[in-house]
C-alpha positions as CSV (number, residue, x, y, z in Angstrom):
1,M,20.7,282.7,-23.7
2,I,20.7,281.2,-27.4
3,T,23.7,279.6,-28.3
4,R,25.8,280.9,-30.9
5,R,27.2,277.8,-32.4
6,G,24.8,277.6,-35.3
7,A,24.9,281.1,-36.7
8,L,28.6,281.5,-36.2
9,Q,29.5,278.8,-38.8
10,L,31.3,280.3,-42.1
11,G,28.5,282.0,-43.9
12,G,25.8,281.5,-41.4
13,A,26.1,284.6,-39.1
14,S,26.1,287.2,-42.0
15,A,23.2,285.6,-43.9
16,L,21.3,285.5,-40.6
17,A,21.8,288.9,-39.7
18,A,20.9,290.2,-43.2
19,T,17.9,288.2,-43.6
20,L,16.5,289.3,-39.8
21,A,17.9,293.1,-40.6
22,A,15.2,293.0,-43.9
23,C,12.3,292.4,-41.7
24,G,12.7,290.5,-38.5
25,I,11.0,287.3,-37.5
26,P,7.6,287.0,-36.7
27,G,6.6,287.8,-33.2
28,T,9.7,290.0,-32.5
29,K,10.5,293.6,-32.6
30,S,12.0,295.2,-35.7
31,T,16.0,294.6,-35.8
32,G,15.9,298.3,-37.0
33,G,17.6,297.5,-40.4
34,T,21.3,297.4,-38.8
35,G,21.9,294.0,-39.7
36,S,24.3,293.5,-36.8
37,L,24.7,290.0,-35.2
38,Q,23.7,291.5,-32.0
39,D,20.3,292.4,-33.2
40,A,19.9,289.2,-35.0
41,F,20.6,287.2,-32.0
42,A,18.3,289.5,-29.8
43,A,15.7,289.0,-32.3
44,I,15.9,285.1,-32.1
45,E,16.0,285.1,-28.4
46,E,13.1,287.4,-27.9
47,F,11.2,285.3,-30.2
48,W,11.7,281.8,-28.9
49,A,11.4,283.4,-25.2
50,S,7.8,284.5,-26.3
51,H,6.6,281.4,-27.3
52,K,5.7,278.1,-25.1
53,K,5.0,274.8,-26.1
54,T,1.2,274.2,-26.6
55,G,0.5,270.5,-27.1
56,T,-0.4,270.9,-30.9
57,L,1.7,270.0,-33.7
58,D,0.8,270.2,-37.7
59,F,3.5,268.5,-39.5
60,E,3.4,268.2,-43.6
61,N,5.6,265.7,-45.3
62,W,6.0,263.7,-48.3
63,P,4.0,260.6,-49.1
64,L,5.5,257.1,-47.7
65,Y,8.0,259.0,-45.8
66,I,7.5,257.8,-42.1
67,D,7.0,254.6,-40.3
68,V,3.7,252.9,-40.7
69,G,2.1,250.5,-38.1
70,K,-0.9,248.4,-38.7
71,N,-2.8,250.7,-41.0
72,D,-1.6,253.5,-43.2
73,S,-2.7,256.1,-40.5
74,D,-0.8,254.5,-37.8
75,H,2.6,255.9,-37.3
76,P,4.3,254.3,-34.0
77,S,7.2,256.9,-33.8
78,L,4.3,259.8,-33.7
79,D,2.4,257.8,-31.1
80,L,5.1,257.5,-29.1
81,F,6.1,261.1,-29.4
82,T,2.6,262.0,-28.4
83,K,2.8,259.7,-25.3
84,Q,6.3,261.1,-24.2
85,T,5.3,264.6,-24.8
86,G,1.6,265.1,-24.5
87,I,2.0,266.8,-28.0
88,K,-0.8,265.9,-30.1
89,V,0.3,265.7,-34.1
90,T,-1.9,266.2,-37.2
91,Y,0.5,264.6,-39.9
92,T,-0.4,265.2,-43.5
93,E,1.1,263.8,-46.7
94,G,0.7,266.9,-49.1
95,I,4.1,267.3,-50.5
96,Q,4.4,265.6,-53.9
97,Q,6.9,268.0,-55.8
98,V,8.9,270.6,-54.1
99,D,8.4,273.1,-56.9
100,S,4.7,272.9,-57.1
101,Y,4.6,272.9,-53.2
102,F,6.5,276.2,-53.0
103,G,4.2,277.7,-55.5
104,K,1.2,276.9,-53.4
105,I,2.8,278.3,-50.0
106,Q,4.9,281.1,-51.7
107,P,1.7,283.8,-51.9
108,V,0.4,282.6,-48.7
109,L,3.8,283.5,-46.9
110,A,4.3,286.4,-48.8
111,S,0.9,287.9,-48.1
112,G,1.8,287.7,-44.4
113,Q,-0.3,284.7,-43.6
114,G,0.4,281.1,-41.9
115,I,0.3,277.9,-44.0
116,G,-1.2,276.2,-41.2
117,K,1.9,273.8,-40.7
118,D,4.7,273.7,-38.1
119,I,7.0,271.7,-39.9
120,I,7.3,271.3,-43.5
121,V,10.1,269.1,-45.3
122,I,11.9,270.6,-48.1
123,T,14.7,269.3,-50.3
124,N,17.9,271.1,-50.4
125,G,18.3,273.1,-53.7
126,L,16.5,276.1,-55.4
127,Y,13.3,276.3,-53.4
128,L,14.9,275.8,-49.8
129,D,17.2,278.6,-51.0
130,K,14.3,280.7,-51.8
131,L,12.5,279.9,-48.8
132,I,15.5,281.2,-46.6
133,E,16.5,284.1,-48.9
134,S,12.7,285.3,-48.9
135,D,12.7,285.0,-44.9
136,F,9.8,282.6,-44.8
137,L,11.6,280.4,-42.6
138,I,11.8,280.7,-38.7
139,P,15.4,280.6,-37.4
140,L,16.0,277.3,-35.2
141,D,16.2,277.4,-31.2
142,Q,19.7,276.0,-31.2
143,N,19.0,275.4,-27.2
144,R,16.3,272.8,-28.2
145,M,18.7,270.8,-30.5
146,T,20.4,268.4,-27.9
147,N,19.7,265.3,-29.4
148,F,20.8,266.7,-32.9
149,Y,23.9,267.9,-31.7
150,K,24.7,264.8,-30.0
151,Y,23.7,262.2,-32.5
152,A,23.5,263.9,-36.1
153,S,25.8,262.9,-38.8
154,E,28.3,264.9,-40.3
155,L,26.1,264.8,-43.4
156,A,23.4,266.6,-41.4
157,K,25.6,269.1,-39.4
158,D,26.6,272.3,-41.0
159,P,25.3,271.5,-44.7
160,S,26.6,274.0,-47.5
161,Y,23.0,274.8,-48.1
162,D,22.1,276.1,-44.5
163,R,25.5,276.8,-42.5
164,G,25.4,276.2,-38.9
165,N,21.9,274.6,-39.2
166,N,20.0,277.9,-38.6
167,Y,16.9,277.0,-40.5
168,T,17.1,273.1,-41.0
169,M,17.4,269.9,-39.7
170,P,17.7,266.8,-42.2
171,W,14.9,264.2,-42.2
172,Q,16.4,261.9,-44.4
173,S,18.9,262.0,-47.2
174,G,19.2,260.0,-50.2
175,I,20.9,259.3,-53.4
176,T,20.0,259.9,-57.0
177,G,21.4,257.4,-59.5
178,I,20.2,254.6,-61.6
179,G,17.8,252.0,-60.8
180,Y,17.3,249.1,-63.7
181,D,16.4,245.6,-64.2
182,P,19.3,243.8,-65.4
183,R,17.3,241.1,-66.8
184,K,15.7,243.5,-69.3
185,V,18.8,245.6,-69.9
186,G,20.9,242.3,-70.4
187,K,24.2,243.6,-68.7
188,K,25.5,245.8,-65.7
189,I,24.9,249.2,-65.8
190,T,27.9,251.3,-64.6
191,S,27.7,254.8,-66.1
192,W,25.3,257.5,-66.8
193,D,26.3,256.9,-70.7
194,D,24.6,253.6,-70.3
195,L,21.1,255.8,-70.2
196,R,22.2,256.7,-73.9
197,D,22.3,253.3,-75.2
198,P,20.0,253.0,-78.3
199,A,19.4,249.6,-77.7
200,L,17.2,251.0,-74.6
201,K,15.4,253.5,-76.8
202,G,11.8,254.1,-75.5
203,K,12.7,252.2,-72.1
204,I,14.6,254.8,-70.3
205,G,13.3,257.0,-67.5
206,M,14.8,260.5,-66.4
207,F,13.4,263.1,-63.8
208,G,11.6,266.1,-65.2
209,D,13.2,268.4,-62.8
210,T,15.9,271.6,-62.5
211,E,18.0,269.6,-59.8
212,D,18.6,266.1,-60.1
213,M,18.5,265.9,-64.0
214,P,21.0,268.6,-64.6
215,G,23.3,267.3,-61.6
216,C,23.3,263.9,-63.0
217,A,24.0,265.4,-66.6
218,L,26.9,267.4,-65.4
219,L,28.4,264.4,-63.7
220,A,28.0,262.6,-67.1
221,I,30.3,264.9,-68.8
222,G,32.8,264.8,-66.1
223,V,32.0,268.1,-64.2
224,A,31.0,268.4,-60.3
225,P,27.8,270.1,-59.9
226,E,29.1,272.2,-56.9
227,T,31.7,274.3,-59.0
228,S,30.0,273.9,-62.4
229,Q,29.7,277.2,-64.6
230,E,27.5,278.4,-67.2
231,P,29.6,276.7,-70.1
232,D,29.5,273.3,-68.1
233,W,25.4,273.7,-67.9
234,R,25.2,274.1,-71.6
235,R,27.1,271.0,-72.4
236,A,25.2,269.1,-69.8
237,A,22.0,270.3,-71.5
238,D,23.6,269.2,-74.9
239,W,24.1,265.6,-73.4
240,L,20.4,265.6,-72.4
241,T,19.1,266.8,-75.5
242,K,21.1,264.3,-77.6
243,Q,19.5,261.6,-75.1
244,R,15.9,262.6,-75.3
245,P,14.9,260.6,-78.2
246,L,15.8,257.4,-76.3
247,V,13.8,258.7,-73.3
248,R,10.2,257.0,-72.6
249,K,9.1,259.9,-70.2
250,Y,10.4,262.6,-67.6
251,Y,9.3,261.5,-64.4
252,E,8.3,263.1,-61.1
253,Q,7.5,260.7,-58.4
254,D,5.8,258.1,-60.7
255,Y,8.7,256.3,-62.1
256,I,8.8,253.1,-59.7
257,A,5.6,251.5,-61.3
258,P,6.8,251.5,-64.9
259,L,10.1,250.3,-63.9
260,K,8.6,247.3,-61.6
261,S,6.1,246.5,-64.5
262,G,8.8,246.5,-67.2
263,D,7.5,249.8,-69.2
264,I,11.0,251.2,-68.6
265,W,14.2,249.2,-67.8
266,A,16.5,252.1,-66.8
267,T,15.9,255.0,-65.0
268,M,17.0,257.8,-62.9
269,A,16.1,256.7,-59.4
270,W,16.3,257.5,-55.7
271,S,18.2,255.1,-53.7
272,G,15.2,254.6,-51.0
273,D,12.7,253.9,-53.6
274,I,14.6,251.0,-55.0
275,F,15.3,249.6,-51.8
276,Q,11.6,249.3,-51.1
277,A,10.8,248.4,-54.7
278,K,13.4,245.2,-54.2
279,I,10.7,243.8,-51.8
280,D,8.2,243.1,-54.7
281,K,10.8,242.9,-57.4
282,P,14.1,241.5,-55.8
283,N,15.6,241.4,-59.4
284,L,15.9,245.4,-59.6
285,E,19.3,247.1,-59.0
286,F,20.4,250.5,-57.8
287,V,23.9,251.8,-58.7
288,V,25.9,254.8,-58.1
289,P,27.5,255.5,-61.6
290,D,31.2,255.7,-62.0
291,E,31.0,259.3,-62.6
292,G,29.3,259.7,-59.2
293,A,25.8,260.7,-58.2
294,M,24.0,263.3,-56.6
295,I,23.3,263.1,-52.8
296,W,20.4,265.5,-51.3
297,S,18.7,265.9,-48.0
298,D,15.1,266.5,-47.1
299,N,14.9,269.2,-44.5
300,M,12.5,269.6,-41.6
301,C,11.9,273.4,-41.2
302,I,9.6,276.0,-39.5
303,P,7.3,278.1,-41.9
304,K,7.2,281.7,-40.8
305,Y,4.0,282.4,-38.8
306,A,3.9,279.0,-37.8
307,A,1.4,278.6,-34.7
308,H,3.1,275.9,-32.7
309,P,7.0,276.6,-33.0
310,V,8.0,275.3,-29.7
311,D,6.2,272.1,-30.4
312,A,8.0,272.0,-33.7
313,M,11.3,272.1,-32.0
314,V,10.5,269.5,-29.7
315,Y,9.9,267.1,-32.1
316,M,12.4,267.9,-34.6
317,D,15.2,267.2,-31.7
318,Y,13.1,263.9,-30.7
319,V,13.6,262.2,-33.9
320,Y,17.2,262.4,-33.5
321,Q,17.2,259.9,-30.7
322,P,18.7,256.7,-32.4
323,K,15.8,254.4,-31.3
324,I,13.1,257.0,-33.0
325,A,15.7,257.4,-36.0
326,A,15.7,253.3,-36.4
327,M,12.1,253.6,-36.3
328,I,11.8,255.7,-39.3
329,A,14.5,254.2,-41.0
330,D,13.3,251.0,-40.7
331,Y,10.4,251.9,-42.9
332,V,11.4,254.4,-45.3
333,N,15.0,253.1,-46.2
334,Y,16.9,256.1,-47.1
335,I,19.9,257.5,-45.5
336,T,19.3,258.3,-42.0
337,P,20.8,261.4,-40.3
338,V,21.7,259.4,-37.2
339,P,24.4,256.7,-37.5
340,D,23.8,255.3,-34.3
341,A,20.4,253.9,-35.6
342,K,22.7,251.3,-36.8
343,L,23.3,250.1,-33.2
344,V,19.7,249.7,-32.7
345,F,19.5,247.5,-35.8
346,A,22.5,245.5,-34.7
347,Q,20.8,244.7,-31.4
348,E,17.5,244.0,-33.0
349,A,19.4,241.4,-35.3
350,K,21.0,240.1,-32.2
351,N,17.7,239.6,-30.3
352,A,15.7,238.4,-33.3
353,T,14.2,234.9,-32.4
354,N,13.9,233.6,-36.2
355,A,16.0,233.5,-39.0
356,D,14.0,236.0,-41.4
357,D,14.2,238.8,-38.8
358,K,18.1,238.4,-37.6
359,S,18.8,238.4,-41.8
360,Y,16.3,241.4,-42.3
361,Y,18.1,243.5,-39.5
362,R,21.8,242.6,-40.7
363,G,20.5,243.6,-44.0
364,L,19.7,247.2,-42.8
365,V,22.9,247.3,-41.0
366,S,25.2,246.7,-44.0
367,S,23.0,248.7,-46.4
368,P,24.7,251.3,-48.1
369,L,21.7,252.9,-48.9
370,I,20.9,253.9,-45.2
371,F,24.5,253.8,-43.9
372,P,26.9,254.8,-46.8
373,T,30.6,253.9,-46.4
374,P,33.3,256.6,-46.7
375,E,34.1,255.2,-50.2
376,D,30.4,255.8,-51.2
377,Y,30.3,259.3,-49.8
378,A,33.5,260.2,-51.9
379,K,31.4,259.6,-55.1
380,L,28.5,261.5,-54.2
381,H,27.9,265.4,-54.9
382,R,25.4,268.1,-53.7
383,Y,23.5,270.5,-55.7
384,R,24.7,273.5,-57.2
385,V,24.1,276.8,-54.9
386,L,22.9,279.3,-57.4
387,T,22.4,283.1,-57.1
388,K,19.0,284.8,-58.1
389,D,20.8,285.6,-61.4
390,E,22.1,282.2,-62.0
391,Q,19.0,280.5,-61.1
392,T,17.2,282.3,-64.4
393,T,19.9,281.3,-66.5
394,W,20.2,277.7,-65.2
395,N,16.2,277.2,-65.5
396,S,16.2,278.6,-69.2
397,I,18.9,276.1,-70.0
398,F,17.5,272.9,-68.4
399,Q,13.6,273.3,-68.5
400,P,13.4,273.2,-72.2
401,V,15.0,269.4,-72.1
402,Y,11.9,268.4,-70.5
403,Q,9.1,270.8,-71.3
404,S,9.6,270.4,-75.0
């Protein structure tokens, strides 16, 4: 019997039942449209009972978002997974932007076809919400989440965007704050309003999206994004519109190179990117502004019609072992969903035979960009969860800021 702990979290059961009542999950009989929890659980149990491990896994992720060995195609954690489980992994880095990726896979899934992937990594927000609402994700097998429930952080468990982890397990999380070069800016940046300083005209970068950019603008005007309403959105858009003449460009993932080269001096930035950029440019800084910053999670999920769902579940739970989580965090430098990875880094520091390695692992242990403190978390905010009608209004307010 599949456990109920995931689906019975606040809001999880009704949403799950409603989704399955609509059209069921692939490989199961129709739930008959009753929408009852009993039917929902029966459908999930029948689905997972009808699938077995195949020894094959197709995993689609973002670029530079997993540990790398001696060459770019060598991923030690994947190699170890194959050695331990016998499951061969085809790993691709085909996700560049969540909106364009959704636009690519949505018509395929809507036509009743698989996308050829067993795991995809999707950021919480508008497009993950759409995947869940459209019944494009397979509910997870809670029986195969042993490591998750043993080692996952409180950030990873029962998130507001997927109560009970019915559909998702976080891959990594990160903070959207401000990255800047103090030598260029000439002062310490502490506020979102510093990105409206006329002295920085033409040297400011912003994200061109409908999630991070609006969220940060809401924080700039003193409003918590999670509970914001339409009048707040319009005030935030006004803040952004007044800033626009100072902005050099609205970026996607391409802001780090101009920051490192000096084409821009201060920009909206993801915490892990700045951590990595500091290897080449140690003068760069990342700050959580006084008004707060956005925290997000990139989530592993199984798309509908996946050919190897059991293999996907085996892998998703595998990465929640502290040793494996540490291997990944060591390279990507984002917030790991496994706090005990810190113990692995501490042991590496203790075992290090040279001063550089010892200092490096001590730096990982103490990094707030990988292991935020409670004080850090107190300043971080989640995205606004929008209804379908709100999505239309929200987009009509914020898209013109960076599209015009």
